[in-house]
N, C-alpha and C positions, 0 to 999 in steps of 0.2 A: 395114296399118301395119307398118313394119319397126321392130323394137326392138333397141337395143344399149345397153350400160351400162358404166359405169366409176365409180370413186370420185368423180370430179369431172368437170367439162367439159374439163379439160386431159388429153388423151390421153397415154399414157406414152411413145410413140415416134412418129416420122414414119411408120414402117411401119404402125402401128396407124391412123394418120390416113388413109393410102392405102387400107388394107383396109376401113376403115369407109366411105370414099367409094365403094368398089366397089359397095356395096349400093344406094346412091342412083343410081349409074350404071345398074345392071342393072334397077332398078325405079323409073324416073323419075316415074311417075305415082302412086306410093305415098307416103303420109305417112311421114315418118321421125321416130322418137321416140328421143331419147338420154336415158337415165335415169342420174341421179347417185344417190349414197347418200341424199341428202335427198329426192329425188323418189320413191325406192322406199319410204322410210318414210312419206311423205305418201300414197302410194297405199294402203298397208296401213292407216294411221291413219284416212283419210277414208272408205274403202269396206269395209274388213274389220277393224274395231277389235277384234273377238273374237279375232283372231290376234296382236294386239300382245304379250301375255305370252310367247307362243312365239317370236315374232320377236326380242324382246329377250333371250330365254334362250339363244340361240345364242352360243357362245363366239367363233366366228370370223366376221369380216365376210363372208367368201366364202359361208358358209352362208346368211346373210341375202340376199346377192346372188342365190344360186341359187334359193332359194324364191321370191324376188320375180319371177323369170322365169315361174313357174307362175301367179302372179297377173296378170302382163301378158297371158299367153295366155288365161286364163279371161275376164278383163275386156274386153280389146280384140280378141283374136285377132290374126292376122297371122303374121309371121315374126320369130323371135328368132334372132340370130346373134352369137356371141362376137366380140370384137374381132380375134381371130386367124383368123377365117373370111373367106375371100375369095370374093366372088361373081364367077363368070366368065361366067354366062349367066342370063338371066331364065328362071325355071321356073314362072311363074304358071299355065301350062296344067296343071301337075300338081296345083295347089291347087284347080282348078275341079271336080275329080272325086273329091276325098277330104276327109274331115273333119280328118285329122291327118297330119303328116309329120314324121319324125325323121331326122336325119343319122346315119350309121353311123361306126364307128371301125375303121380298118384296123390291121393288125399285132397283133391280139390272139392269144394262143396258144390254139389250138383245145383243148388238153388242160385249160385252165383252165375247169372247168365253171361256176364262179361267173360268169364274164364271157362265156360263150358266147352268152347272150341279151341282151347289153349293148346298151342304147339310149343314144346320145349326147345330152346335153342342151345341147350347144354350138350346135346348129342344130335348131330346132323350128318347125313351122308348124301352125296350127290355126284353126278357126273360133271366134269368141267364144262363151263359155258352154258349151264342150264339157264334159260331166260328168267326163271323165278327170281334169281338172285339180283339181277339188274332191276327188275320191277320193284323189289323190296328196297334196294339202295335208292332208287328214284323216289320212292315213297318217303324214305328217311330224309332225303334232300328237300323235298317239297315242304314237309312239316317243319324242318329246322329253318328253312328260308323264311317261311311265313310266321315264324315265332310260335308255332304250335307245339313246341317241345319235341323236336326230332329225336331227342334222346330216348323218349318213351317208346319210340318205334324201333329202337335198336334191341329192346328187350321184349320178352313176352309181357303183356298180351299184344304187343305190336305184331307178333306173328300169328294173330288169330285170323280166322277166315269167316 
């Protein structure tokens, strides 16, 4: 399953429409799932209601959108790609031999030690049910509960190791 998301079904630009379509072109035999804000909430509400207080405690919608990605990956598996990610070639063969795959980020300054081990969350692939996702979601919950800015753990560098 290919996952992408936006606030609503109306994409912000024609470019985003083309880029989104590139995933369907590269993976024609895969199911494509486009998530709106309402869909994200329904996933958490229907399958992970214990997370709702944390979900609603995020101040920024982007924090809810980012943590929802982790639920897609845990629940369904597949590939998540941001709307500004373009698929140029099918890489399904890479997914057959690995449980998880993350995109990288070019152009980071090597001297920035905080970001040296940065993992990009704009392109992720995983089998469903991988325990990494629940560990990450638990980390977000703990940091949000104790007022340590759980939202910062929804985004890179929260995904650093």
